[in-house]
N, C-alpha and C positions, 0 to 999 in steps of 0.2 A: 350427903345422903339424908341426914335428918331433915334438912330444909325441904328436899324433894318430897319426902314422905309426909311432912307437915302440910305442904301445899296440896298434895294429892288428897290428904284427909279432908282439908277444907272444901275442896270441890265435891268430894263424895258426900259430905255433910250437907252442902247446898242442894245437891240433887235429891237426897233423901228427904230433907226438910220440905222442899218445894213439892215433892210428890205426896208426902203425908198430909201436908196442909191442903193441897188440892183435893185429895180423897176425902178428907174430913169435911171440907166445905161443900162437896157434892152431897154429903149425907146430913148436913146440918139442917135442923128444922128451927125456924125462928120462933121459939116457944115463949119468950118472955114478953112478947108484944101483946098488949091489950089495946085494940084499936080505939076503944072509947077513951083511953087516957092520952092519946097522942093529939096534941093541939097543933093547929096550923103553924104557929110560930116554931114549934119544935121540928116539924117537917121542913120548914124553910131553913132552919139552922142546919139540919142534917143534910139537906140538899147542898148547901154552901160548902160544908165540910167534904162531902163526897165529891163535889165538882173539883175542889182544889186537889184532893188526894188522887182522883182519877187522872187529872191533867198531869200531875207530877209523875205518876206511874207511866203514863203514856209518853211523856217527855223522855224518861229514862229508857224505855224500850226503843223509841225512835233514835235516840242518841247512840245506843249500843248497836242498833242496826246500821247506822251511818258509819260507825267505827269499823264494823265488819266489811261494809261496802268499800271503805277507803283502804283498809290495811289487810283485808283478807280474813278468812275464817279463823276463829280463835276459840278454843274450848271454853274459856272463861266467859267471853261475851256471848257465845252461842247459848250457854246455860243460863246466863242472866236474861237474855231475850225471852227465853221460855218462862223463866220465873216471873218477869215483869208482866207477861201475858196472863199468867195465873193470878197475879195480884189484881190485874184489871178485871178478870173474871169474878174474883171474890167480891170486889166492889160492885160489879154489875148485879150480883145476886142481892146485895143490900138495896140497890136502886129498885130492883124488881119487887122485892118484898114490900117496899113502901110505895110502890106504884109511882116512882119518880122516873122521869125520862132521862136516859143517859145523854149528856150533851154531846154535840159534835165537837171533836177535838181539833185544835189548831196546833200544828207541829211547831214547837219552840225548842230547837236544839241549839246548843252553843257552837261557836266556831271550833272546829277540831284542830288540835295541835298538829305539828308536822311529823311527829313520830309517835309510834304506838306506846312507848313507855310513858309519855306524858298523858296519854288518855287514861291511864290507871289512876293518876291523881285527880283527873276530872271526874272519873267514876266515884272515887272515894268522897269527893266533895258533894256529889249528887246524892249519894246514900246518906251522908251526914245530914244534909238538908231534909231528906225524906224522913229520917228518924225524928228530926226536930218537929216536923209537921205532926206526925203521929203523937209525939209527946204532948204537944200543945192541945190537940183535940182530946187526948185521953184525960186531960185535966177537967174536961167538961162533964156534965151529968149525962151519961149515955145509957141507953138500954143495954142490958147485959150482953145480948147477942151482937150488937154493934160494937160494944167495947171489946168483946172477944175477937171479932174480926180485925179491928184496928190493932189490938195487941199482937195478934199472930202476924199480921203484915209488918208491923214494926220489928218484931223479932226476926223475921226473914230478912229485913233490910240490915239488921245487925250482922247476919251471916254474910250478906253481900259485902258489907264494910270490911269484915274480917278477911274475906277473899281478896279484896283490893289491897288491904294492908300486907297480907302475905305475898301477893304478887309484886308489890312495890319493894318489899324486903328482899325478894329474889331478883331484883332488877328486871322484872318482866319475863324471866325465863320460864316458859311454859312447855318446853320440849319434853319434860318429864311426863306431863299429862298425856301427851300424844303417845309416848312410849308405853305408858301403863295401859292405855286403851287398846294398844295393839298387841297386848299379851304379856306385859310385864317389863321389868327393867333389866333382865339378865343380859349382861355383856354389852349394853348399849352405852354410847357416849351421849350425855344429855347437856353438854355445854351449849351456851347460846351460840346461835349461828351468826356469822357476820352480816 
């Protein structure tokens, strides 16, 4: 019961964090930019970082969509697909602020495992790699608003990683989430289906 409640709490935190971050980003004004201080080289570096991060978020979203296509609808992946789309939107706002063209994306998704449980390990590894990218770029000298966006996106990826860790700990049993969304856990059997 504790595991089910813990897993449900992780999903609720993910949903809340994604919603709050998206709402904040809609209202953020890029106030720390002084156009006279931005050099061409700095914009080029920013473009490179944005392109790598945007491709990574796009890859995660595409991979999670392929998992849903292959294994069917899943609350965790459905939420993550929406979250990755919000991450892409946040990066698109940075592109727009600096008048940088969003590049065309090439779908780069890994070969999917034969069972759903193994996809959670794949997702965990993808989120760890995403976090490492943000950590690498946060070591650079960034404008405050860009740094804030990168930090928020990295923190959201930590939430995604936590969700994968919890799901792996429960051997992929997500039946509890479906039950809770349908009105609670009273009297229901939430064991894994064969």
